DOKE-557929 format. One record per residue (C-alpha): residue in one letter; x, y, z. Coordinates in nm, 4 decimals. Example, Ala and Ser with C-alpha at 12.3 -4.5 7.8 and 13.67 -1.06 7.14 Angstrom:
2
rest=a	u=1.2300	v=-0.4500	w=0.7800 $
rest=s	u=1.3670	v=-0.1060	w=0.7140 $
***
This chain:
321
rest=m	u=-1.1351	v=-1.9989	w=1.9073 $
rest=n	u=-1.3714	v=-2.2931	w=1.8901 $
rest=e	u=-1.5300	v=-2.3563	w=1.5507 $
rest=t	u=-1.8773	v=-2.2205	w=1.5501 $
rest=a	u=-2.1013	v=-2.0839	w=1.2739 $
rest=v	u=-2.0569	v=-1.7177	w=1.2110 $
rest=s	u=-2.2909	v=-1.5400	w=0.9746 $
rest=p	u=-2.1344	v=-1.3090	w=0.7042 $
rest=g	u=-2.2693	v=-1.0056	w=0.8878 $
rest=n	u=-2.0754	v=-1.0932	w=1.2080 $
rest=l	u=-1.7387	v=-1.1627	w=1.0447 $
rest=l	u=-1.4460	v=-0.9837	w=1.2028 $
rest=l	u=-1.1956	v=-0.9731	w=0.9144 $
rest=t	u=-1.1878	v=-1.0122	w=0.5409 $
rest=i	u=-0.8374	v=-1.0996	w=0.4020 $
rest=m	u=-0.8333	v=-1.0080	w=0.0331 $
rest=v	u=-0.5638	v=-1.1561	w=-0.1957 $
rest=p	u=-0.5493	v=-1.0103	w=-0.5439 $
rest=t	u=-0.3263	v=-1.2191	w=-0.7747 $
rest=y	u=-0.1983	v=-1.2297	w=-1.1288 $
rest=n	u=0.0296	v=-1.5003	w=-1.2749 $
rest=r	u=0.1856	v=-1.5847	w=-0.9416 $
rest=r	u=0.0714	v=-1.9390	w=-0.8836 $
rest=k	u=0.3760	v=-2.0585	w=-0.6879 $
rest=l	u=0.3960	v=-1.7505	w=-0.4691 $
rest=l	u=0.0199	v=-1.7597	w=-0.4123 $
rest=e	u=0.0379	v=-2.1243	w=-0.3098 $
rest=g	u=0.3117	v=-2.0420	w=-0.0530 $
rest=l	u=0.1091	v=-1.7503	w=0.0834 $
rest=l	u=-0.2071	v=-1.9620	w=0.1170 $
rest=r	u=-0.0264	v=-2.2257	w=0.3135 $
rest=i	u=-0.0009	v=-1.9568	w=0.5795 $
rest=l	u=-0.3447	v=-1.8015	w=0.5331 $
rest=l	u=-0.5819	v=-2.0987	w=0.4825 $
rest=p	u=-0.5274	v=-2.2461	w=0.8349 $
rest=v	u=-0.6737	v=-1.9242	w=0.9669 $
rest=l	u=-1.0169	v=-2.0408	w=0.8439 $
rest=q	u=-1.0031	v=-2.3315	w=1.0866 $
rest=e	u=-0.8467	v=-2.1364	w=1.3779 $
rest=s	u=-1.0657	v=-1.8240	w=1.3444 $
rest=p	u=-1.4316	v=-1.8742	w=1.2502 $
rest=d	u=-1.4855	v=-1.4971	w=1.2286 $
rest=v	u=-1.2382	v=-1.4547	w=0.9419 $
rest=e	u=-1.2941	v=-1.4951	w=0.5682 $
rest=i	u=-1.0504	v=-1.5006	w=0.2719 $
rest=l	u=-1.1316	v=-1.3674	w=-0.0700 $
rest=i	u=-0.8932	v=-1.4501	w=-0.3613 $
rest=s	u=-0.9311	v=-1.2307	w=-0.6665 $
rest=n	u=-0.7696	v=-1.3992	w=-0.9726 $
rest=n	u=-0.7142	v=-1.0965	w=-1.2027 $
rest=c	u=-0.7198	v=-1.2752	w=-1.5492 $
rest=s	u=-0.4080	v=-1.4883	w=-1.4836 $
rest=t	u=-0.2729	v=-1.6668	w=-1.7954 $
rest=d	u=-0.0790	v=-1.9313	w=-1.6047 $
rest=d	u=-0.2245	v=-2.2205	w=-1.4038 $
rest=t	u=-0.3499	v=-2.0094	w=-1.1179 $
rest=a	u=-0.7146	v=-2.0848	w=-1.1967 $
rest=a	u=-0.6497	v=-2.4552	w=-1.2045 $
rest=y	u=-0.4685	v=-2.4403	w=-0.8702 $
rest=l	u=-0.7544	v=-2.2406	w=-0.7112 $
rest=a	u=-1.0028	v=-2.5027	w=-0.8338 $
rest=t	u=-0.8266	v=-2.7677	w=-0.6204 $
rest=l	u=-0.8862	v=-2.5795	w=-0.2991 $
rest=s	u=-1.1446	v=-2.7463	w=-0.0814 $
rest=g	u=-1.4775	v=-2.5648	w=-0.0609 $
rest=h	u=-1.5251	v=-2.3566	w=0.2456 $
rest=s	u=-1.8070	v=-2.1124	w=0.3215 $
rest=r	u=-1.5510	v=-1.8462	w=0.4236 $
rest=l	u=-1.3186	v=-1.8999	w=0.1300 $
rest=r	u=-1.4344	v=-1.7037	w=-0.1715 $
rest=v	u=-1.2520	v=-1.7447	w=-0.5059 $
rest=v	u=-1.3315	v=-1.5115	w=-0.7973 $
rest=n	u=-1.1776	v=-1.5798	w=-1.1410 $
rest=h	u=-1.2295	v=-1.2625	w=-1.3472 $
rest=e	u=-1.2725	v=-1.2581	w=-1.7233 $
rest=q	u=-1.1915	v=-0.8855	w=-1.7277 $
rest=p	u=-0.9319	v=-0.7023	w=-1.5136 $
rest=r	u=-1.0580	v=-0.5712	w=-1.1852 $
rest=q	u=-0.9053	v=-0.2850	w=-1.0005 $
rest=v	u=-0.9405	v=-0.1072	w=-0.6637 $
rest=e	u=-1.2995	v=0.0090	w=-0.7127 $
rest=w	u=-1.4201	v=-0.3576	w=-0.7409 $
rest=w	u=-1.2419	v=-0.5358	w=-0.4671 $
rest=y	u=-1.2719	v=-0.2693	w=-0.1967 $
rest=k	u=-1.6505	v=-0.3185	w=-0.2156 $
rest=q	u=-1.6269	v=-0.6876	w=-0.1435 $
rest=p	u=-1.5334	v=-0.7235	w=0.2269 $
rest=r	u=-1.7971	v=-0.8766	w=0.4555 $
rest=g	u=-1.5814	v=-0.8397	w=0.7707 $
rest=r	u=-1.5792	v=-0.5403	w=1.0030 $
rest=f	u=-1.2089	v=-0.5022	w=0.8979 $
rest=y	u=-1.0311	v=-0.5755	w=0.5815 $
rest=w	u=-0.6701	v=-0.6640	w=0.5080 $
rest=v	u=-0.5436	v=-0.6620	w=0.1504 $
rest=f	u=-0.2582	v=-0.9142	w=0.1189 $
rest=c	u=-0.0619	v=-0.8909	w=-0.2020 $
rest=d	u=0.0258	v=-1.2331	w=-0.3483 $
rest=d	u=0.4058	v=-1.2077	w=-0.3211 $
rest=d	u=0.4036	v=-1.0879	w=0.0403 $
rest=m	u=0.4441	v=-1.3167	w=0.3457 $
rest=a	u=0.3477	v=-1.3127	w=0.7139 $
rest=t	u=0.4117	v=-1.5441	w=1.0008 $
rest=p	u=0.1210	v=-1.7475	w=1.1468 $
rest=e	u=0.1876	v=-1.5839	w=1.4802 $
rest=g	u=0.1521	v=-1.2439	w=1.3262 $
rest=i	u=-0.1828	v=-1.3212	w=1.1680 $
rest=a	u=-0.3090	v=-1.4612	w=1.4970 $
rest=f	u=-0.1880	v=-1.1457	w=1.6721 $
rest=v	u=-0.3786	v=-0.9243	w=1.4269 $
rest=c	u=-0.7002	v=-1.1220	w=1.4703 $
rest=q	u=-0.6758	v=-1.1162	w=1.8474 $
rest=t	u=-0.6018	v=-0.7416	w=1.8516 $
rest=l	u=-0.9073	v=-0.6707	w=1.6415 $
rest=r	u=-1.1305	v=-0.8820	w=1.8714 $
rest=e	u=-0.9981	v=-0.7065	w=2.1791 $
rest=h	u=-1.0102	v=-0.3554	w=2.0326 $
rest=p	u=-1.3128	v=-0.3264	w=1.8007 $
rest=e	u=-1.2973	v=0.0501	w=1.8244 $
rest=l	u=-0.9796	v=0.0575	w=1.6173 $
rest=g	u=-0.9965	v=0.2214	w=1.2727 $
rest=w	u=-0.6535	v=0.1274	w=1.1481 $
rest=i	u=-0.3594	v=-0.0974	w=1.2265 $
rest=h	u=-0.0283	v=-0.0247	w=1.0591 $
rest=l	u=0.2179	v=-0.3176	w=1.0653 $
rest=p	u=0.5960	v=-0.2557	w=1.0656 $
rest=h	u=0.7582	v=-0.4766	w=0.7981 $
rest=q	u=1.0702	v=-0.5440	w=0.5947 $
rest=y	u=1.1508	v=-0.5861	w=0.2249 $
rest=l	u=1.4596	v=-0.6816	w=0.0270 $
rest=s	u=1.6420	v=-0.4073	w=-0.1693 $
rest=n	u=1.7769	v=-0.4576	w=-0.5195 $
rest=t	u=2.1010	v=-0.5637	w=-0.3670 $
rest=g	u=1.9326	v=-0.8325	w=-0.1579 $
rest=q	u=1.9791	v=-0.6500	w=0.1688 $
rest=p	u=1.6852	v=-0.6225	w=0.3995 $
rest=v	u=1.5255	v=-0.2779	w=0.4447 $
rest=l	u=1.3330	v=-0.2320	w=0.7698 $
rest=s	u=1.0476	v=0.0047	w=0.8179 $
rest=r	u=1.0118	v=0.2241	w=1.1252 $
rest=l	u=0.9568	v=0.0100	w=1.4390 $
rest=p	u=0.8332	v=0.1666	w=1.7665 $
rest=a	u=1.0167	v=0.0856	w=2.0854 $
rest=q	u=0.6842	v=-0.0296	w=2.2293 $
rest=d	u=0.3339	v=-0.0764	w=2.1102 $
rest=e	u=0.1915	v=0.2651	w=2.0064 $
rest=w	u=-0.1754	v=0.3570	w=2.0450 $
rest=f	u=-0.3128	v=0.6682	w=1.8819 $
rest=v	u=-0.6413	v=0.8458	w=1.9692 $
rest=h	u=-0.6508	v=0.9647	w=1.6020 $
rest=g	u=-0.4824	v=0.8009	w=1.3011 $
rest=r	u=-0.3550	v=1.1394	w=1.1852 $
rest=q	u=-0.1205	v=1.1368	w=1.4836 $
rest=a	u=0.0631	v=0.8442	w=1.3284 $
rest=f	u=0.1020	v=0.9825	w=0.9749 $
rest=a	u=0.4088	v=1.2006	w=1.0382 $
rest=q	u=0.5969	v=0.9042	w=1.1906 $
rest=y	u=0.5021	v=0.6297	w=0.9432 $
rest=i	u=0.4161	v=0.8242	w=0.6222 $
rest=s	u=0.7027	v=0.6646	w=0.4284 $
rest=w	u=0.5805	v=0.3129	w=0.4985 $
rest=i	u=0.2012	v=0.3155	w=0.4739 $
rest=t	u=0.2224	v=0.2947	w=0.0934 $
rest=f	u=0.2954	v=-0.0775	w=0.1433 $
rest=l	u=-0.0564	v=-0.2132	w=0.0983 $
rest=t	u=-0.0204	v=-0.5221	w=0.3104 $
rest=s	u=0.0899	v=-0.3219	w=0.6097 $
rest=n	u=-0.2570	v=-0.1678	w=0.6627 $
rest=i	u=-0.5654	v=-0.3169	w=0.8215 $
rest=i	u=-0.8670	v=-0.0786	w=0.8074 $
rest=r	u=-1.2193	v=-0.0785	w=0.9440 $
rest=t	u=-1.4466	v=-0.1452	w=0.6519 $
rest=e	u=-1.7094	v=0.1140	w=0.7358 $
rest=l	u=-1.4407	v=0.3886	w=0.7217 $
rest=a	u=-1.2910	v=0.2828	w=0.3956 $
rest=q	u=-1.5945	v=0.1982	w=0.1768 $
rest=p	u=-1.7319	v=0.5593	w=0.1678 $
rest=q	u=-1.3978	v=0.6610	w=0.0131 $
rest=v	u=-1.4219	v=0.4041	w=-0.2639 $
rest=s	u=-1.6534	v=0.6292	w=-0.4778 $
rest=r	u=-1.3623	v=0.8742	w=-0.4946 $
rest=v	u=-1.1195	v=0.6180	w=-0.6482 $
rest=p	u=-1.0809	v=0.6909	w=-1.0173 $
rest=e	u=-1.2005	v=0.4147	w=-1.2469 $
rest=g	u=-0.9208	v=0.1735	w=-1.3474 $
rest=t	u=-0.6939	v=0.2643	w=-1.0568 $
rest=d	u=-0.4540	v=-0.0183	w=-0.9701 $
rest=f	u=-0.3728	v=0.1011	w=-0.6256 $
rest=w	u=-0.5465	v=0.2366	w=-0.3212 $
rest=p	u=-0.4572	v=0.6110	w=-0.3267 $
rest=m	u=-0.2785	v=0.7041	w=-0.0036 $
rest=g	u=-0.4820	v=1.0243	w=0.0333 $
rest=l	u=-0.7990	v=0.8207	w=0.0596 $
rest=l	u=-0.6460	v=0.6011	w=0.3251 $
rest=m	u=-0.5535	v=0.9056	w=0.5232 $
rest=a	u=-0.8986	v=1.0532	w=0.4798 $
rest=a	u=-1.0534	v=0.7208	w=0.6020 $
rest=v	u=-0.8565	v=0.6745	w=0.9223 $
rest=a	u=-0.7494	v=1.0319	w=1.0130 $
rest=e	u=-1.0032	v=1.0614	w=1.2977 $
rest=a	u=-1.0188	v=0.6918	w=1.4023 $
rest=p	u=-0.8111	v=0.5191	w=1.6736 $
rest=a	u=-0.4992	v=0.3614	w=1.5423 $
rest=f	u=-0.2427	v=0.1059	w=1.6487 $
rest=v	u=0.1266	v=0.0250	w=1.5518 $
rest=p	u=0.2716	v=-0.2846	w=1.7160 $
rest=a	u=0.6331	v=-0.3016	w=1.8209 $
rest=r	u=0.7109	v=-0.6132	w=1.6167 $
rest=r	u=0.7630	v=-0.7189	w=1.2574 $
rest=f	u=0.6007	v=-1.0214	w=1.1039 $
rest=i	u=0.5388	v=-0.9043	w=0.7427 $
rest=t	u=0.7779	v=-0.9309	w=0.4537 $
rest=a	u=0.7036	v=-0.7450	w=0.1309 $
rest=g	u=0.7597	v=-0.8955	w=-0.2091 $
rest=a	u=0.9748	v=-0.7514	w=-0.4757 $
rest=d	u=0.7131	v=-0.5797	w=-0.6958 $
rest=i	u=0.3469	v=-0.5568	w=-0.7862 $
rest=t	u=0.2057	v=-0.7636	w=-1.0700 $
rest=w	u=-0.1511	v=-0.8553	w=-0.9551 $
rest=a	u=-0.2801	v=-0.6307	w=-1.2279 $
rest=e	u=-0.2728	v=-0.7262	w=-1.5960 $
rest=r	u=-0.0192	v=-0.4477	w=-1.6595 $
rest=r	u=0.2790	v=-0.3950	w=-1.4359 $
rest=t	u=0.1974	v=-0.1425	w=-1.1664 $
rest=r	u=0.4483	v=0.1061	w=-1.0327 $
rest=v	u=0.3804	v=0.3522	w=-0.7519 $
rest=l	u=0.6077	v=0.6493	w=-0.8198 $
rest=h	u=0.7808	v=0.8074	w=-0.5166 $
rest=c	u=0.6326	v=1.1462	w=-0.6150 $
rest=d	u=0.2724	v=1.0146	w=-0.5831 $
rest=l	u=0.2873	v=1.0167	w=-0.2008 $
rest=a	u=0.4116	v=1.3771	w=-0.1972 $
rest=e	u=0.1190	v=1.4733	w=-0.4205 $
rest=e	u=-0.1244	v=1.2902	w=-0.1883 $
rest=i	u=0.0164	v=1.4724	w=0.1157 $
rest=l	u=-0.0062	v=1.8187	w=-0.0452 $
rest=k	u=-0.3568	v=1.7795	w=-0.1688 $
rest=s	u=-0.4908	v=1.6063	w=0.1372 $
rest=c	u=-0.8143	v=1.7592	w=0.2693 $
rest=v	u=-0.7792	v=1.6184	w=0.6197 $
rest=l	u=-0.4267	v=1.7343	w=0.7088 $
rest=s	u=-0.3424	v=2.0815	w=0.8295 $
rest=r	u=-0.0560	v=2.2706	w=0.6814 $
rest=a	u=0.1600	v=2.1860	w=0.9859 $
rest=e	u=0.0669	v=1.8156	w=0.9545 $
rest=k	u=0.1546	v=1.8157	w=0.5831 $
rest=a	u=0.4900	v=1.9846	w=0.6644 $
rest=a	u=0.5645	v=1.7206	w=0.9271 $
rest=c	u=0.4719	v=1.4364	w=0.6873 $
rest=l	u=0.6902	v=1.5736	w=0.4086 $
rest=r	u=0.9816	v=1.6219	w=0.6461 $
rest=q	u=0.9675	v=1.2659	w=0.7671 $
rest=k	u=0.9252	v=1.1207	w=0.4161 $
rest=y	u=1.2364	v=1.2913	w=0.2828 $
rest=l	u=1.4361	v=1.2290	w=0.5936 $
rest=d	u=1.3594	v=0.8539	w=0.5349 $
rest=t	u=1.4355	v=0.8801	w=0.1604 $
rest=p	u=1.6519	v=1.1868	w=0.0909 $
rest=n	u=1.7532	v=1.0690	w=-0.2542 $
rest=q	u=1.3963	v=1.1061	w=-0.3734 $
rest=l	u=1.4030	v=1.4795	w=-0.3001 $
rest=g	u=1.6865	v=1.5365	w=-0.5442 $
rest=r	u=1.5126	v=1.3279	w=-0.8071 $
rest=l	u=1.2202	v=1.5623	w=-0.7919 $
rest=l	u=1.4507	v=1.8458	w=-0.9155 $
rest=v	u=1.4966	v=1.6439	w=-1.2412 $
rest=i	u=1.1580	v=1.4856	w=-1.3021 $
rest=r	u=0.9097	v=1.7073	w=-1.1206 $
rest=p	u=1.0609	v=2.0528	w=-1.0469 $
rest=s	u=0.7160	v=2.2064	w=-1.0026 $
rest=l	u=0.6262	v=1.9489	w=-0.7426 $
rest=l	u=0.9598	v=2.0136	w=-0.5710 $
rest=g	u=0.8676	v=2.3805	w=-0.5482 $
rest=r	u=0.5370	v=2.3016	w=-0.3802 $
rest=v	u=0.7072	v=2.0611	w=-0.1375 $
rest=l	u=0.9673	v=2.3225	w=-0.0408 $
rest=w	u=0.7046	v=2.5909	w=-0.0066 $
rest=c	u=0.5202	v=2.3736	w=0.2459 $
rest=q	u=0.8358	v=2.2463	w=0.4272 $
rest=p	u=1.1314	v=2.4912	w=0.3683 $
rest=r	u=1.3510	v=2.2943	w=0.6115 $
rest=l	u=1.3949	v=2.0328	w=0.3380 $
rest=l	u=1.6307	v=2.2756	w=0.1613 $
rest=g	u=1.8970	v=2.1575	w=0.4028 $
rest=i	u=1.8541	v=1.7942	w=0.2708 $
rest=l	u=1.8383	v=1.8969	w=-0.0942 $
rest=f	u=2.1687	v=2.0869	w=-0.0780 $
rest=r	u=2.3699	v=1.8283	w=0.1073 $
rest=p	u=2.6872	v=1.7606	w=-0.1088 $
rest=s	u=2.6150	v=1.3935	w=-0.1124 $
rest=e	u=2.2616	v=1.4439	w=-0.2491 $
rest=l	u=2.3686	v=1.7029	w=-0.5005 $
rest=a	u=2.6350	v=1.4619	w=-0.6328 $
rest=k	u=2.3542	v=1.2067	w=-0.6969 $
rest=v	u=2.1370	v=1.4616	w=-0.8726 $
rest=f	u=2.4061	v=1.5820	w=-1.1032 $
rest=r	u=2.5343	v=1.2506	w=-1.2261 $
rest=p	u=2.5533	v=1.2474	w=-1.6077 $
rest=s	u=2.3197	v=0.9422	w=-1.6291 $
rest=v	u=2.0497	v=1.1307	w=-1.4482 $
rest=w	u=2.0568	v=1.4313	w=-1.6783 $
rest=s	u=2.0828	v=1.2203	w=-1.9955 $
rest=k	u=1.7476	v=1.0670	w=-1.8998 $
rest=f	u=1.6106	v=1.4190	w=-1.8334 $
rest=w	u=1.7137	v=1.5325	w=-2.1814 $
rest=q	u=1.5640	v=1.2230	w=-2.3366 $
rest=r	u=1.2328	v=1.3145	w=-2.1816 $
rest=i	u=1.2636	v=1.6671	w=-2.3250 $
rest=v	u=1.3389	v=1.5322	w=-2.6739 $
rest=r	u=1.0536	v=1.2825	w=-2.6673 $
rest=g	u=0.8199	v=1.5611	w=-2.5529 $
rest=r	u=0.9236	v=1.7897	w=-2.8362 $
rest=k	u=0.8783	v=1.5138	w=-3.0883 $
rest=s	u=0.5349	v=1.4312	w=-2.9634 $
rest=v	u=0.4245	v=1.7904	w=-2.9815 $
rest=a	u=0.5732	v=1.8318	w=-3.3320 $
rest=g	u=0.3812	v=1.5299	w=-3.4475 $
rest=m	u=0.0513	v=1.7040	w=-3.3673 $
rest=f	u=0.1074	v=1.9525	w=-3.6487 $
rest=p	u=0.1117	v=1.8364	w=-4.0216 $
rest=k	u=0.4066	v=1.9451	w=-4.2285 $
rest=g	u=0.3784	v=2.1767	w=-4.5213 $
***
């Protein structure tokens, strides 16, 4: 596109980059993102420095001023409820500071949004490196997939939409959900994403150009998204039918069968609710290979450690004598 003035109200896309103590990784990411401001005058970038204690603020101060580059250095930690209210574009894309994309991929996303403004959600297939250094690939369609309603894509891609950078959402759909985000939340709850885009047109391209980082540290405290959180979000969803919940749970645990066995140890009550909704998962739970993982001594030693800690904490509530 030719460089022309675009008012904030006419922006196509807001790319939001939350960061914390990741100066070198952030610099590498911005080498890819900042040229977009020259190539796409309808895109803005918002960098949210979440109280970094390294030289992130000094680095951000060196970036040349641009009307569509916003840098905010926070004195107090900011979480989801703040930065999801900031986009000025019709769509927003949260890009975690340790993730990476190709320039061609970013251009593809921008062009798709221009050509299909009716979209409510784009989900991007991606890859990440496992603890062993081996690449793990998310589900990739054989050809571009277009959905009349986003809910039609949930059962196929439910295991992968928890990766924040893989989702581009129409702002007007997401912002009404922000008021439902609990104060202090470090992550966009998947149930609210599903509620935002369930009835909106969705798109999943048949290509990968996103690589996920190793972990999440853009908050002051280290953030972990537990595997059981997504099951909770599916079960309590107010937009999914029972059949849709069952389909989502089945796909989730087909993709990650080891997590089903772990529920038996850490969240047996949740496991019961999952099996009540999707009884076919019993076949996965009782596979010999999965049972062997569940009944490893190391797994149960951690279980009993939790029990002991729980008993001690309860006993401490009552004075002796």
